[in-house]
N, C-alpha and C positions, 0 to 999 in steps of 0.2 A: 478432468484434470487439468487439462492446458488452458482451458479459458479460465478458471482459477486466480492464475499467476497473473495474467495482464490486468486482470480487474483489482487486485490485491496489489498493483504497481501502480495504479492510477490512485487507489485509496491512501497510499503511502505518499505520491505527488501531490494530492491535496493535503495533506497534514493531517492523514485519519488512519494513525498508524495500529491503531488498536483492532481497526475493522482490516485493515490490510493482513492484521496478521491471522485475522480469523478467513480470510479466501485463502492464505497461503496454507495454512492448518486441514483447510478442507482438500487443497491438492495433497499435500504430503499423507492424507488419510487414506487417500486413492492410491497414492507411489509413493512410498517410503523413500525412491529411490532418486525419485525426481530431483535433481541436481539445482535446476534453475530456482524450485521453490524453496529448498532446503536453505540455498545460499541467501536469496533474498529473506525470508524469515530468520535467519542470525543477523542479515544486518538490521533489519528494522529490530530485533530482538535487544542490538548492542546500544540501539538508543539513536542512532544515525538518522537526523531529522534534512530532509531536502531544504539547502542552503536558501531558496528563496523565501520558505516559511519563516527562518528566524528573522524576516523583517517584517516588520505589519504594511511596508509600503509594497512588496513584492510577495507577500504572502498570497496563497490563494483564497480565494471569494466566491462564496456561491452565489449564484446570481439570485435575486428577489423572486419569488414564484411567480407577483403579476410581469416580469419580465422575461419567463418561459415560453 
């Protein structure tokens, strides 16, 4: 359960709220009382977007596959 929350947070940080929600739900399915997972999921569910993802110049950009 604990591993799903940081993965969810990273997905949110990168602008993938739907994927973040999936990981947080995985943690909550394991332990519905897991407070960090619940609060994080409520934050994402309320539509909070990482500030840097609201500007195309500062938004997270994945590296092209040929650069990995």
